[in-house]
N, C-alpha and C positions, 0 to 999 in steps of 0.2 A: 399775098392776099388770101390764098387758100388756107394757109396755116393760121392766119389771123382769124378767119371765119370759124375754123375748127376750134381754135382756142376759146373764142367768145361763146361758142355753142357749149363747150365743155363747162365753162363757168355757169351758164344757164342751167345745165343739167345738175351741177353741183348744188345750186341754190334750191332747185326743186327737190333734188334728191334728199337733202337734209330734212325735208318735211316728211317724206314718205319712206325713205330708206336710210341706211347707214353706210358710211364710207370708211374703208379700212385699207391699210397698206399691208402688202404681203412681205414679211420681213425675213423669212428663212428659205433655204433651198430645198425643203422637203417635198415640194410639189413641182420642182423643175422637171421638164420644160413646159408643163401644162400651165402652171403659174410661175412667174419669174420674180426674183427679188426686185423690188421697185415698182411692181404692179400695184396700182391703187384701184380698188373695185368697189362697186356697190353690192350690198348684201341685203336681201329681203328677209325680214324677221318672219320665221316660219318653223314649225316642228313637223310639217308634212314632208317627210324625207323619203326619197326614192333611192334605190341602189345606183351607185356611181355619181350621185350629187356631190359637188364640192361644198362641204358644210363648214360653218363657223360655229365654234363652241367654246365654252369655258372648260379649261383643262381639269378633268375630274380628280386626277391624282395629286393635285396640289395639296400641300399640308401646312399652309401658313395660317390656318384658322379663319380665313375670310369667308364671307357668304358666297353662295354659288355664283351670283352675277358679278362678283368682284374678282373671281379667279382669273388667271392668265388666259388670254385668247389664243386659240389654235385654229388652223385651217387644214383639213385633210379630206380625202375622198372616202365617202361611205361605201364600203365594199360588201357589207353584209347587213341584212335587216333582222328584226326580231324573229326568232324561230329558225333562221338559217343555220346550217352547219358549214363551217369553213375548215379547210385543211391546206397547208402549204408543204409542197414536196419539191426539193431542189429549186426553190425560188418561184415555183409555179403555184398560184393561188387557185383553188377550186371552191365553188360554192354549191352545196348540195350535190356533190359528186361531179360537177361539170366545171371544166376550166373556165376562168373568167374570160369574157369577150374582150379582145384587144381592138379598141376603136382607134381610128386615125387621130382623133383629137386627144387621146390619152397618151401623152408623150412620156412613157415610162423610161427611166434611166436605171443603170446599175454600174457598179464599180468595175473598172478594167485596169490591168497593167499593160503597158505598151513598152516593149524593149526597142530602143532606138539604135540605129547604126550611125554613130557620131560622124564618121568620116564622110558618109554619104549625105548626112544632114547638112553639113557646111557647104555643100555644093548648091543647095537651094536657099539657105538662109545665112545671113551674115553672123548672127549670134543666136544664143538660146532665147533671148527675149523676143526676137523677131519671130521665131518659131511659135513661141507662146502666143504672141499677138495674132498670128495666122490661125491658130487653133480656135481663138476666140472669135475672130471675124468669120471664119468658115463654118465652125460647128457650135458656136456659143458655149464653148468650154471656158469656164471662168479663168481669166488670165492670172499670171503672176503679178503681184503688186509691185510696180516698178520702184516705189519708194521704200518699201519694207522687205524687199526680197532678201532672204537669208539662206536660200537653198533648201528650206524645209517646207512645212505645210503652210500653204496660203490658199484659202478658198478650197476648191476641189482639185487643186493641182499640186502634186508632190514630185519633187525632183530628188533623185538618189544618184549622186555621182554623175548627173547629166547623161545617164545611159538608160534609165528606166523611169517612166512616169506613171502615176496612178491618176485616173480621171473618172469622173462620173459623167456618163453621156448616154445617148440613145443608141439602139442597135444599128439604126441607119447610119449614124455618124461614125461609129466604130468600124462598120463595114467599108466605108469609103477610106477611112484613115488606114485601115489594114492593107489597102492596095498600094500605098505610097512606097516608093523605092527605099526610103530611109527607115522604114519600119521593119524590124527583124521578126517580131512575133507579138501576139496579143493573147491574153488569157484573163479569165475572170478571177476576182479575188475570192478567198474562202469566206464562209459564213462567219458572222460575229456570234460567238457562242454565249458569252456571259451577258446576255441582254437584260437580265433581271437584276443584276448586281450593282448597276449604276444608280446611286441615290439621287442624283440630279434628274435623270430621265425617268426614274421609277421611285419617287419619294414615298409612295404609299405601300411599297413592298409587295406588289403583285407577284405571286409565284417566286418570291425572293430566293428560295433555295432550289429553284428549278427541279421540282420532283419528277418531271416528265422528260428531262433531257432535251428540251426544245431549244431551237436557235432561230435566228431571223429568217432562215430559208427552209426550215423543216419544223413544222408547228401544227399542233392539233392531232386529230379533229377536236373541235370545240363548238358547242352550240350556243347561239345567242338567246339569252333569256327573253321571254315574252310575257307581258302582263297577264296575270290570271293562270299561267301555266304552273303546274306543280311538278317539282323535281324530287327524286329520291336521292338523298345525300349520304355518302359514305366517307370513310377516311380517305379513299382514293380521289374522289372528285371534289371534296370540300375545299382544297386550296384554290380551285378555279373560281368558286362562287363565294368564297369567304368575304372578299372585298364588298360585294353587293349587300350581303346580310349585315355585316359589321359596320359598314360605312354609309353607303348610298341609301339603303333602306333601314339603317339602324341609327347611327349617331346623327346623321343629317336630317332625320325625321323624328328625332327625340326618342328613339327606341334603343335603349342600352341593354336590354334583357334578352331579346329573341335569339341573338347569335349564341350567347352562352347556353341558353336552353337547348339549342340545336346541337351544340358540341357535347353537352351532357348526355343527350338522348343517343347520340352516336356511340359514345363510350359505353352506355348501358345496354343498348339494343343492337348496335352494329350499323344502324341507319336511322334516318329521320326525313320526314317530308317537309318541303318548304314551298310556298306559293309566292311567285314574284309579284311585286306591286307595280313595277314599271317595265317599259320596253327598253331594250339595250341594243346598241349598234356596235359594229366593228369598223374602225377607220384606219386607213393606211395612206402614206404619201406615195405619189407616183415616182418619186426619186427613191425607190424601194430600199436601197442600201445606204441611204443618208436621211433617214426619217425616224424620229422617236415617236412612234405611233402606238396603236393598240397592242401590238406584239410586245411592247416594252411595259406598258402600264395598265393594260386591260380594257374592260368594257366601257363604252360611252353611254351613260344614262340619258334618257330622253329629256330630263329636266335640266340638263347642261347644254342642250342644243340651242343655239341662238338663231340660226337661219341659214339660207343658201346664198352662195356667191352668184351674182347675176351676170355682170359685165364689167370690163375694165374701162375706166374713164380717163385714166392717165397711167403712163408707164415710163419710168425714168431709169436709165442705165447708169449706175454709179461708176462703171469702168471706162467711161469716155464717149459712148455713143450718144449720150444725151437723151432726149425724148424719143421713145420708140413709137413713132407715128403709126406704124403698121399694127400696133396692138390696141390703139385707142378705139373704143366702142366694140371691141372683140368680146363675144359672149364667153362666159366661163362654163366649161363643160368638164 
């Protein structure tokens, strides 16, 4: 009866919500475990964005020729506001020289390698699949697909000779797993270096030749453009802001001349001034090493922001748990 009442209430919320809000499904693991694949949430249309909001936006880097509101939808966390300076060192994000605050509700994940002691493992589990299922039940680590298991990459779980696994999980989960008798050692994976070279994740060619030798865990400093702010551009910093002048405040605003004029002035005089027309934001996934975010494709212009994620009205686990009742009506932070 309790579940029936909740279900009927959800239906009512949906009916009302479609009048005032919009409902979306979270499809990718980039925000796990803050948001989970299968979460369906309401989003409030708004451009009044604060730091750490989970925001819904049209992916600006898309190059399919569609209008802004027809571009692919993304959900990430806004980690930096217009005027902020960000820097990432050894995976640690700082905003304006201060390390980001780690809130309890911000369930950040990273990649780990776990070396297993096979002979000890079999004393606790009948087979590898049972161990995989345990990791899922205990830590919400995405399990091996029972039907399509090939010993390779499936979800966030990689098996190499059944002696080493690679997982994306929280620090809390890995600390507990590290204490198990069948775990030999745990270490983090190295940074992904060629983050600008993937044409699928970075179709607009943001920093395509990586002139600053940045990677996903060592990045910047880089300052968020703010509307009305004037910047002095040189050959050195032009690659960072080229996308804004050429695309977001150029082609998409019907201006195909300003960027070329800026380039010519830099060639002739060594520098040129440019005043930003819009505010820009920096967004990242909480699943920091499994998220194609601003590090890969650049700034998020304000005119691409759709709104904020508010709360989850339904959550369905595709790996066998069914409806996640504990997540229903949970606010999105």
